[in-house]
N, C-alpha and C positions, 0 to 999 in steps of 0.2 A: 891679660887684656880685660878692660872693664866692660860693663854691660853695654854702654853706648858703643864701644868698639865692636862688640859682637853684633849689635843691631846693624851697624854699617856694613860689616862683612856679609851678613845675611842678605841685606838689600842688594848687594852687588851680585851675589851668587848663592842661591839656596840649594836645597836638596835636589840632586839629579838622579832619579831612579829610572833605570833602563830595563827593558825586557831581556830575557835570556831563555834558552832552550833548557828547561829543567830536566834533570835526570830523575826518573822515578822507578820504583820497584814494579815489576810486572806481577800483579796479584796472583796470576796463575802459576808463577814459578816459586812462590814462597808460601810458608804455612799460613800466615796471615799478615796483614799490614801491621797489626799491633805487635806481632812477635818480632818484627825486624826493626822496630823503633827503639830509641834510647833517650834518656835525658841528655843534655849537653855533656861533653866530655868531662868537664870539671865538676859535675854534679854526681856522676856515677860514684857510689861509695865502694871503694875497692878494699879487699879483693872480692868480697862476697857478691856485691852487686854486679861486678864485671863478669864473674863466672856464671851468675844467674842469667844475664843477658846473652852471653855466648851460647849457653845451652838452650835458650828459648827457641832459636832458629839458627841454622848454619849460616844464614845470610844476614844476621843481625848487624846493624850499622856500627856497633862497637868494634867490629873487626877492621873497620876503616879508621875510626876516630881514636881508638885506643888499641892499636895492634900490640900483640904480645910476642916478644923475642928477647934474647939475652942482651942485645946492644941496641942503641938508638938507630944506628945505620940499618941493622937487620929489621927493626920494627918498621921503619919507613919503607924499606924495600918490600917488605911483606904487604903493607897497605897498598903500595903501587901495583904489585902483582895481583892482589885480590881485586882491586878495582878494575884492572884490565880484563881479568878473567870473567868477572860478573858482567861487564859490558859485552864481551865476546859471546858469552853464553846466553845473553838476553835477560839475565836476572834484573839488570838495570837497563833502561832504554830512555833515549832522549825524546821529549815531546816533539811533534813534527814542525812546529813553528814557535818563534820566540813569543814570550808573553810575560806578564806579571801574574802573581798568584794571590788570590784572596784566601786568607787562612783564618779559621775559626777554632777556638777552644771553648768548651764549657764543662763545668763540673756539676755534681749533684747538689751543690749549695747555692746555686743561683748565679755563679760567676760566669759571665760571657765576655769573651775577648775576640775582637776581629782586627785584622791588620792586612797589610800588603807586603808580600815577599817580592824582592827584585834585586837587581845588581846596582848598588849605590856607588856613585863616584867617590873615590877615596880622597879625603882632604886632611890637611894638617889642622891641629887645634887653633893655630893663629888665624885661620880663615873664619872661625866662628860659625861653621856650618854644622859640624858634628862635635858635640861637646863631651869630652871625657869627664868623669868625676872621681876616678880612682887612679892611683899609681899602679904600675905593672911590675912584674918580676922578670928580669931579663932572661933567666933560664927558661921560663915558660914560653916567652915570645920566641926564643930560639928553637924550642921544641916544636911549636906549632908551625913555624916557618919551614923547618926541615920537612915536616909532614906535607904541607901544602906544595912545596917544591916537588917532592917525590911523586905526589899524586896529580899535580897540576889541576887541583880542584879546590873549591870551597865546599866542604863536606857538611856543614851545618850553618844555619843562619844566625847572625847576631840578633839581639833584641834591642831595638832603638825606639824611643818615644818622641813624639812631637805634640805640641799643644795647639789644637784648633781653638776656635772661639766658642765652641759648644753648639753652634748652629750648623745646619747642613752646608757642606761644601761639595765641590765637584768630586773630590776623592771619596769623602764619606758617603755621599749619595750613591756613588757607584758601588762601593763596598756593600751597602745595604741591598741594592738591587741585585747584585751578583749572588748574594747569600740566599736569595729566593729561588735560585735555579738549581737543577740537579748537580751535585758536586762531582768532580773528577774522582775523589776518593772520600771515604768516611770510615772511621775506625774508632774504637774505644780502647784505650790502653789500660793496663792493670792498675794504674793509680786512680782510675775512675774518670779521667778526662776523656771527653769525646772530641774528635778532631775531624774537620772537613776542609777540603781544598778545592778551589775553583781556579780556572785560568781566565785571564783577560788578554785577548789577542786582537780585538777590533782596533784599528789605528785611531779612530776618533776617541774611543775610551782611553787608550794609552796616552793620547795627547791631553785629555782632561786631567788625568792623574799627574802627568809631568808638569803642567802649568800650575796646578794647585800646590804641589809639594815644593816647587821652586820658590815659594814664598816663606818657607819654614826652615828652621834649624832643628836639630835633633839632639837628644841626650842619649848617651850610651847607657842603657839599663842593664844589659848583660852582654859580656863579650869584649871587655877592655883588652885582653891579651890578643884576641883574634883581630880586633881593629888595629892594634899596634903591629900585628903581623902583616895585615893588609898594607899598612903604610910602608913597612920595611920592604916588602916584595915589590911594591910599586916603584920604590926608589931603585931597587936592584935592576929591574927590567927596563926602566925608562919609559917615557911616553912618546907616542901612544902605544898601548898594549892592553891585552885583556886584564892585566893586573891593575889597571887604573880603576877597576870596579871590584866590589866585594859583596858577597851575599848577605842580605839583612832582611829582617822583618820590622816594618815600621807600624807602630800603633799610635793612634791619636788618643792620648790619655784624658783629654777633655770629654770624650765619648765613652772610652773604655779604661777606667782607672786600673792601674796595676796594683797588685799587692807588693808591699815592701817587707822583706824579712831579713833577718841577720844571717851572716856567715860566721860560724863559730870557730874557735881555735882548739886544737889538740896539741898540747906541749909534751913532746916525747922526752923521757928521761927525767922528768921533774915530778916527783911524787907530790900529792896534794899537801901532805904534812909540811914538806919543805917550802912549797909555794906559800902556804899560809904563814909559816914562821917568818918568812921574809917580809910579810906585810905588817907585822906587829909594830904599832906606833905610827904607821903610815896611812892605813885605811881602817875603817871599822869593819869587823868581821862578825857575822852572826850565823850560827848553825841553824839549819832549817830541817827539822825531822818530818818532812812532807814529801809526797810524790812529785814527779817532774812538773806536771801542769800547775800545781800550786806554787812550786818554787819559781816557775817562770812568771806567774802572776805577781808574786812578791817582787821579782826583779822589775817588772813593769811599773809597779807602784813606786819603787825606790828610784827608778830612772827618771820619773817625773820631777824629782827634787834635785837631781845632780847625777854625776857619774856613778854607775853601778854595774857590777859584774856578778855572775854566778859561777862558782867553782865547783867542780865535781870530779869524781874518779875514785873516791874511797868508800863508796856506798852511801854517801850523804851529799847534801847540798849546803854550800856556804855562800851567803850573800855578802859581797864586798862592796862597800860604798863609803861616802864621806871621806874622800882623800884629803890628806894634809895640804892646805893651801900653799904652804912654803915649798912642799915637794913639787907641786904642780908648777909653781913659779920657776923652780930651778930646772925642770926637765922638759916642759912644753914650750916649743918655739913661740916667740911673741910677734913674729913678722907675718902673721896670718890673721884673718878676721876672727872675731870672738866666736862666731858660729863654728868655725873650724877648731879653735883651741879647746872648746868645751865638748866636742864630740867624744863619745865613749871610745870609738876606735882610735882617736888621736891619743887619748890618755893611756889606752891599752898599749899602743906601740911605743910612744915616746917615754912613758913613765914606767909601766909595768915590765914590758918586754926588754926595752933597752937599758933601763936603769936598775929596776928592782931584781929582775930575774936573769938578766944578761943573756937573752935568747935572740939570735938574729932572726929578723922577720922573713928573710928569703932563703933560709937554710931548711930544705925539706927533711933533713935528718933530725931537726930539732922541733919543727912546727908543721902542722897540717891544717888546712882550711876545709871545713866540712859544713854543708848546708843544713843538715838535719840535726836537731838538738839531741834527740834520743840516741842517734848513731854516734855522736861525739862522746856522749857520756859512756855508752857501752864500750867504745874503743878505749877510752881512758881507764875504765875499770879493768878491762882485759889486759891492757899493756902496762899498767902501773904508772900512767902519766896523769896529766891534769887537763880537764876540759874547762875551757873558759867560754861561757855562754853570754851573748850580748843581746840587748834589746834593739829592735829595728829603729832606723832613722826615718823621719818623715820625708816623702818625696819632694815637698816644696823646699826643704833644707838642702837636699841634694842638688836640685835644679838651680837654686839661688847661688850656691857656691860655684857650680859649673859655669854659670854665666859670668861670674867674676874671674874666671880662669883659675880657680883654686881647686886642686885635686884633693880628694880625701885619701886617707891611708888605704892601701890595697885591701881588697876583699872586705869593704865596709858594708856593702849592701847586697841583697839578693832580691831583684825584682822578678815578679812572676805573674801569671804562669809563663814559663819559658817555652819556646817552640820545641816541639819534639824533633829530635834528629832522626833523619831517615825518610821523611815524607817527600822532600824535594832537595836535590843537590845541584851544584853548578860545576861543570867542568870547563876549564879555560881553553880546551882544544876545539870547542864548537863555536 
C-alpha cells in the first residue's frame, strides 16, 4: 500500500490502546525486581546469558519466556505450569483494576525514554495502523504462538513507535504529569538502566490517551514475530475475544527518539577463510589489525559510501565493501524502491547469503541473529564460524519504507532501549 493509502486507513481507524489488569511481581516474594527481569526473549544471548538469568532468581521471567525442556511441547507445558504456580503462590498478582502503564527507562549517558504500555487492538498491515518493517521467520512465529497458547498470556510487551508533532499532546502531557508522581515500582538492572512504572486508572485520563492515540499509526520497532503471533492467534480465536488485543509499549519518538542498532549474523559451519575466499573478485576485502571499536568505526565510515560489512571469527577483522555492480544487478530484486535495494541487509541476504555463501536465512542450524557485536565475534571465534557485523539503518529510512508497505529483510534493525521483560505481564484470563 502506498503512503496515501496508509493515511486513509489511519484516518478511518487509528491506534486503539485499552487498559488491562497487569500482572506484576510481588516485591516481597522475590529477591529483587531487577533480579527477575530479563531482556526480550530474542535478545538473551544463549546459553550463557540464559543460565545467568536463571540463576539470578528462581522467579526470573526467562523461566516463562524461554522455558528449558527437551521438546517444544514440554517447554510450553513447563511455562504454563510455572505461570499457574506463581499466580497461585502470589509471586505474580494482578493489579486491582484495569489501567494503562507509563513506563520510563534512563541510563547513565543521558538517555531518557517514556511511553505507555497497554493492550493494543491487533490489526493487519493492510489497515495501515501498525506498520511492520521486517519480514518474519515462520518457525519463530509458530514457537511464540505455541507459548502464548499454552500460557494464555502476553508475557512481554512489544516496542512500537509513533510520531507526534513535537508539541505537547493529551497523551504526552499525561505521561509527563504521571512521571512526577511516586511510581508503582522502581529498579535498576545490571545493564545500568533505571526503570520506573506508574498506572493510569482514572477514566478521564484513559479517555484522553484513547482519543489522542486514535489519530496515529505506529511502526513496529521491536517485536515483529510477536506481532505476527498476535495476528495469528486473533485469527484462530475469532472476534470478539481477548486475543483481539496484544501487549505493547508505545513511544512517541518525536519526544523520545530511540537508538537504532544493528542485529548481526553468526554463520555456523562457515570458517572465515572460506567466507573470504568466496568473495574474491566480488567485493573488496581489507584486513584490519585493530580492536573491535576501531573496526566498527571503519565499518561506519565505509557504510557512508555504499554497502559494507565486517567479518570476524579468526582473531582478526576484515572489512568487506565495494560490491561488484554486475553481481548486485544479478542478485538483488529490482521490484522494490532504491532505498530497499541498497540496504546492507538486502545485499547481505540476497547476494551474500543466497548467492555467494548458499546459506538459508531461516535455518537456525546455519545462521543465528545476535544483537551484541562482541558476543557475535566471541561465538564465531569459539565455534569456528563467521561473524558478519552490520552498520545500523537510520530510523527515517525504516519508517519511509514501512509507509510504502515495503518490508526490510528480517532482523535488519534493533531499536532501543527495549522494554525490560518481567515488569508487567498480561494474562488473557482476566
